[in-house]
C-alpha positions in Angstrom: 0.0 0.0 0.0 1.3 3.5 -0.8 0.8 6.4 1.5 -1.1 9.3 0.0 -0.9 12.9 0.9 -2.5 13.4 4.3 -2.4 9.7 5.3 -0.4 8.4 8.2 2.8 6.5 7.4 2.4 4.3 10.5 -0.2 1.7 11.6 -3.7 2.7 10.7 -6.8 2.2 12.9 -7.7 -1.0 11.0 -4.3 -2.4 11.9 -2.8 -2.1 8.4 0.6 -0.5 8.0 1.0 2.1 5.2 4.4 1.8 3.5 6.1 4.6 1.6 6.8 3.9 -2.1 10.5 4.0 -2.8 11.3 5.1 0.7 15.0 5.9 1.3 17.1 3.0 2.8 20.3 3.4 4.7 23.3 2.6 2.4 26.9 1.7 3.0 28.8 4.1 0.8 32.6 4.6 0.3 33.3 8.0 -1.2 36.4 9.8 -2.6 37.8 13.0 -1.1 35.3 15.1 -3.1 32.4 13.1 -1.6 31.5 11.2 -4.8 30.6 7.6 -4.3 33.1 4.9 -5.2 31.1 1.9 -3.8 27.5 1.5 -2.9 26.6 -1.4 -0.6 29.9 -3.2 -1.5 29.3 -2.8 -5.3 31.7 -0.6 -7.3 30.5 2.5 -9.1 31.3 2.5 -12.8 30.0 6.0 -13.6 28.5 9.0 -11.8 25.8 10.1 -14.3 24.6 13.2 -12.5 25.0 15.1 -9.2 22.7 17.7 -7.7 22.0 19.4 -4.4 18.7 20.0 -2.6 18.4 22.8 0.0 14.8 23.1 1.2 12.9 24.3 4.2 15.9 26.5 5.1 13.7 28.9 7.0 12.6 26.2 9.5 14.4 24.3 12.3 14.2 21.1 10.2 15.9 22.2 7.0 16.8 19.6 4.3 20.3 19.7 2.8 21.1 16.7 0.6 23.7 15.9 -2.1 22.3 13.4 -4.7 24.2 11.2 -7.1 22.7 9.1 -9.9 25.2 6.3 -10.5 25.7 3.3 -12.7 27.2 0.3 -10.8 29.6 -2.1 -12.5 26.8 -4.5 -12.8 25.0 -2.0 -15.1 22.3 -1.2 -12.5 21.2 2.4 -12.1 20.6 3.8 -8.7 20.3 7.1 -6.8 22.2 7.7 -3.6 22.2 10.8 -1.4 24.0 12.1 1.6 21.6 13.7 4.1 23.0 16.4 6.4 24.1 20.0 6.7 27.7 19.1 5.9 26.9 17.0 2.9 29.6 18.7 0.8 32.4 17.7 3.2 31.3 14.6 5.2 31.7 11.5 3.1 30.6 9.0 5.7 27.9 9.3 8.4 27.3 12.4 10.4 29.1 10.8 13.4 32.3 10.0 11.5 33.9 12.6 9.1 36.8 10.4 8.0 36.9 10.0 4.2 35.3 6.8 3.1 33.9 6.1 6.6 30.3 5.0 7.2 28.2 5.2 10.3 24.6 4.2 10.4 22.2 7.0 11.3 18.5 7.8 11.0 17.1 9.9 8.2 17.5 13.7 8.8 20.4 13.0 11.1 23.1 12.6 8.4 24.3 9.6 6.5 24.0 7.9 3.1 20.8 6.5 1.6 19.6 4.8 -1.6 16.2 5.4 -3.2 16.2 2.7 -5.9 18.3 -0.2 -6.9 21.3 -0.9 -4.6 
């Protein structure tokens, strides 16, 4: 079931759970010094097709700052990964670990890497 605008994303009164379509999933990403992904979930990146940044809700306490990459894995699979966090341009791991290539699991909106399709 897909959540529609205005519907809850958690358990509904009838006991059914509403799932988000193509919801972001935590990803293990190894990145180069510039923050571009080299590996996604232990699979090598063959090509970065596109990169873009999203800065939204900057006027609120819950602003969104993300750096997206559309990549092609060596297997030929296309996927989109993004780094969520205010320091997306410099942190190449999780928000808790700023070492290049490092990864630390974290919840959405708290920093870290995520996939949206594929990988």
